[in-house]
PADOFI-875500 format. One record per residue (C-alpha): residue in one letter; y, z, x. Coordinates in steps of 0.02 Angstrom, whole numbers, plus 50000, padded with zeros to 5 digits. Last residue first. Example, Ala and Ser with C-alpha at 12.3 -4.5 7.8 and 13.67 -1.06 7.14 Angstrom:
residues 2
S499475035750684
A497755039050615
END
This chain:
residues 815
A517695037153267
S516295024453267
F515175024053114
G513275025653115
P513255043853065
A514825047752963
P516445050453054
E517185067753026
R518355072052884
Q517235063952757
L517875056952593
V518895042352662
K517665037052798
S516225037152676
I517305027352553
T517425013052677
R515555011952708
L515235012652520
T516514999052489
L515714987652619
P514014990152538
L514794986552366
S515784970952413
A514324959252438
N514054951652610
T512704964352652
D511674958052503
K510364971052455
Y511384983752354
W512544973152250
R511234959452243
P510074971352150
N511114969251990
V511324986451913
I513204985451938
D513224970751818
V514264979951689
S515624984551813
S515895001451895
G517575009751868
L517455025351974
I516855016552133
V517775000052116
Q519385007452048
A519345021352177
V519285008352316
N520824999652249
P521705016352219
V521445023352396
K522205040752378
L521205042052218
L519625045152321
N520375059752415
N520875068152251
L519185064852174
E518255072352321
T519405087452330
A519265091152143
R517365089552150
T517245101152299
L518415113952220
I517435114752057
E515745116452143
Q516435129052267
I517035139952125
D515345139052039
D514455143652201
E515645158352229
S515235165152058
Y516455163351915
M517295176351804
S518085187451937
S518755172052025
I519685167451866
M520695183451847
A521035185752032
S521645168052057
R520605157652177
V519985145852040
F521735141451981
P522575141052151
R521245128252208
M521345117852048
K523205114152070
S522875098952182
L521825091252045
F523275091851923
M524455083552047
S523165069952080
V522915067551893
R524765064651863
P525005053852016
I523525042651966
L524145039051790
D525155023651836
Q523525017051910
S522785012951739
R520945009551773
S520845022251914
A521735034851802
L520355033551672
K519015037051803
A520015051551876
L520235059351703
T518365057451673
T517965065951839
M519125080551802
L518365082851628
I516615081851700
T517055094951833
I517805106951706
V516355105651582
R515065107751721
P515965122851791
S515575131751627
Y517005137951522
K517375156651519
P518595161651384
V520175170451450
H520605185851349
A522455186651322
S523885195351410
A523825186851580
R523455169851511
L523085157551649
Q522915139051610
T521235131051644
I520555128451468
E522175121851395
F522585111151547
L520895102751532
L521205099351348
A522965092651380
E522275081051512
L520865075751395
T522095070851260
E523315062751383
F521945052551465
F521205046951300
K522915041051241
T523265032851409
I521645022851403
Q522095017051228
E523835011751282
V523125002551433
T522084991951316
C520214989751284
C519904974151180
R519024965951328
D517644978651310
Y516414983851446
S517374977651599
F519034982851524
S518485001051526
M518225015951413
Y516345015251446
E516055028051585
G517495040151559
I517245040451372
A515355042251392
W515625057351507
V516765065551379
V515475063051240
H514075069551352
T515115085051395
F515415088451210
F513565087151167
T513095099951298
E514545111551255
K514235112551070
N515085128050998
I516195132851145
I516725115451197
N516945110051016
S518155124650993
V519425115751103
T519675101950974
A520585087051050
C518955079151104
F518325076750925
E519965069750861
L520045057651008
L518245052250975
E518645048850792
K520155038050836
S519285029150980
Q517845023150874
E518075004650914
V518525008051095
I517025019351128
L515925007851021
P516254993451141
P514774999351250
Y513414994051126
L511644997251186
K512215008351330
C513345018051214
L511925020151090
V510755026951224
L512125038651287
L512365045451111
Q510485047351095
S510405059451242
S511805070451176
F511235070050995
V509495075451052
R510225090351145
Q511335094150996
V509795094450885
E508875106051005
T510295118451018
K510635118850832
F508805121650790
D508555134950925
P508925148950802
I509435142250631
D511255140150581
Y511045123550495
L512035109550573
L513675103050505
S514785101650660
S513625089650751
R513415081250582
E515105072750592
L514995066550770
I513205060550744
V513665052150580
L515125043050662
V513995037650805
L512725030850681
Q514055020950589
N514665012850750
I512865008950798
L512635000350630
P514184989650653
G513674984350830
D511834980550801
M510274991450811
T508584987450736
E507544984450892
P508544996850997
G507735011850910
T509015025050863
T507975034150731
P506535036450855
E507435051650934
L507735061550775
C505905065950752
V505995077750902
P507435087350822
A506475089150656
S504855096150728
H505435113250789
C506425117350632
T504995110650526
C503725122150609
H504785137550573
L505115132250394
P503265129250359
S502715145750442
Q504115157250384
T503705157450200
H505455159850136
P506705173750102
Q508395165950064
L509535160750207
L509025142550194
V509645141150015
W511305149050063
N511485136750208
R511315122650084
K512635129549968
K513835133150111
Q513625115350172
V514115109050000
Q515645120449994
G516185115850169
T516385097850116
H515265084350183
E514725077650016
R515315059750031
D514565055950200
I513255069150162
T512445057050044
D512745055649859
G511315052849739
A509825041049748
G509955028549891
A508205031649955
E506865036349831
V506075052349767
R507535064449778
L507155082549822
I508725085249928
Y509835075949804
S509165084549650
F509245101449737
M511095098849775
S511475092849600
R510595107949525
Y511465121349628
Y512815126549502
Q511675122549354
N510455136149404
Q508595132449388
F508315130049576
A509515144349609
E508335156149518
A506905151149634
S508065152149785
N508525170249755
L509855180949671
A510715167249572
K512435172449510
R512505174849322
N513365160849228
Q511745151449194
D511035166049096
T509215161549059
I508385169649209
M506585165049245
K505235178249222
E504125168649101
S502575169849213
A502365150949215
L504245148849237
S504175160249388
S502725150449462
Q503685134249439
S505265141749514
R504305148249663
L503585130949695
Q505295122849679
A506075135849794
E504715131949921
L505145113649910
A506985117749930
A506655128050087
T505665113850165
L507015101350115
C508345112650195
P507365112550357
L507245093450346
D509105090950317
L509375083750491
L507895072250461
S508635067050294
H510345063250368
L509555052150501
I508465043850370
E510015040550266
L510855032050414
S509295021850458
T509005015650280
D509934998950273
P509594994750455
R507744998750433
I506755013850487
L505105017350401
E504085008250534
P504885018650672
L504315034650582
L502445031450581
E502015035950761
I503105051550761
F502415055450589
D500625055350655
P501045067950791
F501965079550666
L500645079950530
C499735096250575
S501205107750614
A502445098950501
N501455101750340
W502815106350214
A504295096450282
L503165082650348
F502355079950179
K504045080650095
F504635066950215
I503545054650118
N504645057649965
P506265054650058
F505405039250138
S505155031149967
K506305016249994
H505375010050146
F503665009950062
I504395003849897
G504594986549972
V502744984050010
N502354967950105
E503034968850283
S503174987550312
L501614991450213
K500604978550309
K501224984850477
R501045003250433
N499255001450371
R498405014150485
R499925025550489
C500205024850302
F498385029050267
Q498425043150394
V499995049950308
I499105048950140
E497545057450211
F498495071850290
A499575075150137
V498065074950021
M497165087250136
S498695098550154
D499015100049967
H500805106649966
Y501555089149949
L500505086749793
E501715083649649
S503165074749733
P502045066249860
I500895059249723
K502215052649602
T503325041849712
F502315033849852
L500625032049767
H501275027349595
R502495014849668
Y501085006449763
I500035005749603
A501474998049505
E501874984949638
S500104978049637
D500374961649547
V498714952349561
A498534934849633
A496704938449680
L496994932849860
E498654942249868
S497914957949790
H496514958649920
N496954970050066
L498344980549990
Y497444981749824
F495874988349909
Q496895000550012
V497725006649853
V496005009949778
P495445018149941
L496965029949925
L496805033749738
V495195043349764
R496175056249864
A497395058349720
F496005060649592
G496555078249544
S498265070749504
D497525063849342
A498535049949258
S497995036349378
I496135040449367
R495515030049222
G496675014949239
Y496315014749425
L494445013549389
A494714998649272
K495704989849409
V494344993749536
V492944986349429
Q493874970549378
F494494968549557
A492714969149623
R492164954049523
Y493674944049578
V493514949049761
F491644946349783
S491834928349842
P492944934949982
D491404939450086
Q491684950950234
R493344957750173
C492634958949997
I491144969050059
L492264980950155
D493394983850004
L491894986849893
L491224999250022
T492875008850021
V492825008849830
A491075016349832
E491445029149969
I492975036149880
L492095035749712
C490595044849785
A491715058749850
K492545060349680
Q490865061149590
L490245074249714
E491735085049669
S491235083949487
D489425087749533
S490005103649620
K490965108549463
K489375107749361
I489205099449191
A489965083049249
K490955072649125
R490375054649143
D491595041749211
S490875044349385
Q489255036149328
E490135019449302
I490915020349476
L489205024449549
R488415009649458
N489734997849527
C489425004749701
Y487545001549685
E487824983949618
F488984979849764
T487704987149885
K486394976049805
E487464960549831
R487934965250008
L486114968150051
R485664951349974
E486964942850082
K486284951050239
P484454947250196
P484744928750156
M484714925649968
L483104920549880
R482874937849805
S484554935749718
S483734922049613
T482784935749522
S484274939149413
S485584952549433
A486864941449517
S486474927549396
V487104937849250
I488694942749338
S488984924849392
M488764918549214
V490134930249153
S491424920849253
S492414926949402
D490884924049510
L491024905349482
E492824904549535
S492434915649684
K490984904249733
E492164889449748
D493394899649850
A492004906549960
D491314889249992
N493014883850052
S493194899350162
N491474897450241
V490514913750242
G490234919550421
S488844932150394
A489784948550415
G488744963750368
F488014967950539
Y489154980650622
Q490304985850480
L488894983250356
W487794995950448
K489195008850459
R489525007050273
I487665008150231
M487405024650323
S487615037350182
F486935025150054
S485315023750151
H485125042650161
M485305044149973
N484045030449936
L482855037150068
W482895053849980
Q482475044749819
D481045035749907
E480355052549963
T480385059749788
Y481695071949730
Y481555088749643
H482665097049513
G483475080349472
I485195072849458
S485705054649485
L487415053649567
L486695047549732
T485915033149640
F484335029249541
F484235013649432
D484825013249251
G484695023349092
A484735040649167
V484325053949037
A485895063248985
G486375079749068
D488195075649105
V487825072049288
E486495059449237
L484665064149232
I483085058049318
S481555057749206
A480255071549206
P478635070649304
Q477075073549196
R476415090949225
S475215098549350
R474595115649301
P475475130149384
S474655138649534
F473985155749488
F472245153449562
G472825147049729
G473755132049795
S475555131949858
S475955116549756
L477335105449816
P478625102549681
V478485085749590
G479885073249609
Q480955067049466
L480675049949390
T481855035249413
S480985029549573
A482005020349703
Y482195001449687
R483994997349724
L484555006849878
W482855009249961
D482304991349932
V483944983949991
L483964995450144
K482224989450193
K482734971250180
C484284974350285
V483234983750414
T482094968550435
N483574956650444
V484354966850584
Q482704967350679
E482544948450668
E484324945850724
N484144956750878
L484644974950888
I485274980051060
T487074976251013
P487334992350915
A487265003251073
V487795021451053
D488535022450878
L487275010350803
V485865019950887
K486495035750803
S486315027550632
L484535022350675
I484115040250722
P484925046450560
L483805034050467
L482165039950546
F482145057050462
R482035048450293
S480275042850332
G479695060950328
Q478385060550191
S477565043950152
E478005036249984
V478965021950061
Q477435016350159
R477505017950346
A477125003750467
E478784994650451
L479835010350468
L478755016550612
K478985000250707
L480855000650674
V480955018250746
H479885013150896
S480994998350935
C482575008750923
V481895022351035
A481305009851165
E482955000651164
I483855017151188
D482745021751335
G482995004951421
N483105012451593
K484575023651545
S485745020551397
G486565036951351
Q485905054551378
A486245060051198
L485115045951139
I483605053551227
I483895071151159
S484205065050981
S482655054150998
L481565069251036
L482135079150884
S482015064750761
M480325059150826
T479665076750807
K480255076750627
M479475059750592
D477765062950669
N477125047350753
V477585050450934
E476705039651064
D478225029551118
C479415044351107
S479725046751292
L480535060651388
T480635061951577
L480655079151657
T480925085051836
T482175071551884
C483535077551766
P484415070851614
L484465083251535
V485115101251538
E486165101651379
R485105090351269
L483565100351323
I484365116351262
A484795108651093
S483015102051068
C482265119051108
L483485127150987
A483075115050845
L481195117150870
V481315136150870
P482385135950712
Q481155123850627
P479625134750654
A478225127850765
K476745120650669
L476985102650726
F476905106450911
C477765091350992
L479405100651013
T478445115151089
S477695103451219
H479435097951272
F480095115651282
K478575120251388
Q478915105451501
L480705111151526
V480125128751568
D478805122351690
R480115111951778
P481255126651811
L483015125851737
T484565119351826
R486235123251745
G487505109151735
Y489315113551769
K490535112951623
T490055130651580
A489515139451420
S488155126751374
V486715132751484
I487055151251452
L487345149451265
F485725139551246
L484795153151342
K485495166551226
Q484965156751072
L483225154051146
S483055172751177
D483595176850999
T482325164650926
T480915171351033
E481335189350992
K481405185150807
N479615178650809
Y478815162350862
E477485170250974
K476565154351020
N475795163151172
Q476485149551286
L478165150251194
L478345168951227
T477775167151407
T479005152951437
I480415163651366
R479995177551489
S479985165251632
C481665158251577
F482445175651587
K481765178151762
Q482475161351818
L484175165251740
D484255181951831
E484015172851996
D485265159351950
Q486635172051914
V487335175051740
E489245175551754
R489545160951637
A488535169151497
Q489485185651518
R491155176651506
L490605167251352
L490045183251267
N491675192051312
E492705177651244
A491725178351082
S492065197151066
V493925194751098
G494095181050969
F494055162751012
M495585151750981
END
């Protein structure tokens, strides 16, 4: 967000009145008219730009001011800051009826760049974009390569591609392709000469020196972006600008419809040495312009990859090498997608590059386009790519989870290619514990992408472990920080050597034998490694993990993880991958982990909220789970402490029992099972509603009591022998809530809520057949016929129940 001073400036700019703005513009016009390009002029233009851009409403400037800005742009001797500010102001206030811009008569390259940026920012209006494009191409054809300023035209052409790429016809496309070939491949290999300032002491002209490589050696091949010189010629600048826009150009105009059969035949030829020789021969000049551009781009990328193997003298050149490698491999991938005949030649280059960079984690970002290339073309080239996928998903996340840029780009790569990875790369699903390290350390910036990626990681054989891993995400964050601290402690030789001494912090615990198995499991690389919580659910294990979380940590990663983990839990129960046995296992895990959550503020509450909603989703997907998991559900409901510790989740469990413990949902449901649930919940309700004069009475929310009463009534309606028991219990609710001890704990609204529910249920159970229909709804209750057809039983039942529940006749009924 903006600072206080910036907010004040914006507020002042928005509050400038039109009258004051007119006076201010007049002063600026005077300065520009007198060609006073001093600091006052620059400051005034900056203030005016802030005023016109600070609001979402357009500011209207006088016509003479706009014309003065236009004339200043065409004045070649005006300083660059003044020109840039005039252009920026016009971009903000145009289009308007008082000024129409045209670049048809402009021949200066810098002026053309400034004017075209204003015109293109306004969108396609009256053929303005077509006019700009035509004029740019005309200037490119008319100017010689050596002319100064031609490089300013390429950004205009790149912007045209963003705004309206379809306006270029085939002839114009071929013309630009020929130009790009010349600029990419045939730039000068001699350094430029500095412009002489003239005068008596000007240095004598010397012979231009040769272009150098990044390691200081004289360049032995054609000029590229990695060629180093003190000064550059115009064609060398064009070479660099061309490379910066070649990918965008090929994406729009590179495809030429190569026939697949011809491509296969050509691929066999290109895989031989003869194809490499012929590619560099003069026969390439006979190719169509698009094919020749692809060929020269391929050569350029190959040269960049060769140059990147040199050891750079400067660190900045080393970073430039990595950036060029990323762009070069990405271009090779694009070329091979457009023309498969390049695949075999490109694979030799990319495979050699991978061999060079695989051992150096500093090239992790370069590895991504290499993996993308393998993912797109390994099947065509019949190349085994399992090793490179394993390298990306196992080694890189473990070593560089704390590098936010690497984490972001790998997650983006997985998100873009999630379908291919899910279908073709087996290690992708197995390595989710490693991928989760990125989320655990960079939750704030990666969370939206992970929500989109997570469903592709979930499979029936990994869904349970993913659920455990998401619940352990805060512990993973703490473990990663302990690992970093341990490494720094080892580097400074301050690590303890006595394994019997109790660890004082997480860094020491990471090296301690007592905690090693726990850290090994949390920091595992692949799924299925080590024991899961199903086997390690003892209190001792949970105590270990809570101890790790209680140590001092960097609050930002852990705080973000605790907020992100509950939201990530929801996609783990997607209906696409669920079947009965898996849903049963998921419910068991949810019941178990509801008692084994980390004691972090808001984390428990949010996880239990998600558990509650997902339990209902699972029950709806597979209603028989209530019967099949009756033993575990009975154990859960029989524990009074579950109401206190996890009330929301408990009430959802009780509601699901009342809703789905029915013959209509599962034919295996028996009266004995219904009775067991009834007796358990009856005892529980009696426990929380009995009066203890000598002991402190815990306060349970009215919602818990009403849901328990409703569930008992539902179960009794399905086994009518139980109706007298629940009716007697419901009749005792009035003395309970009106007692002095209880009435002091609940408000009058809460008391009325309990009494109303008890009365409604009691009245309903007086008509068992009606109660069975209302409280024991069938599976097809959602069928519209039940509500639209007056001959169906539901409308009649609703009319009947209205008479039962209401003391006075309902509207529309006769007394």
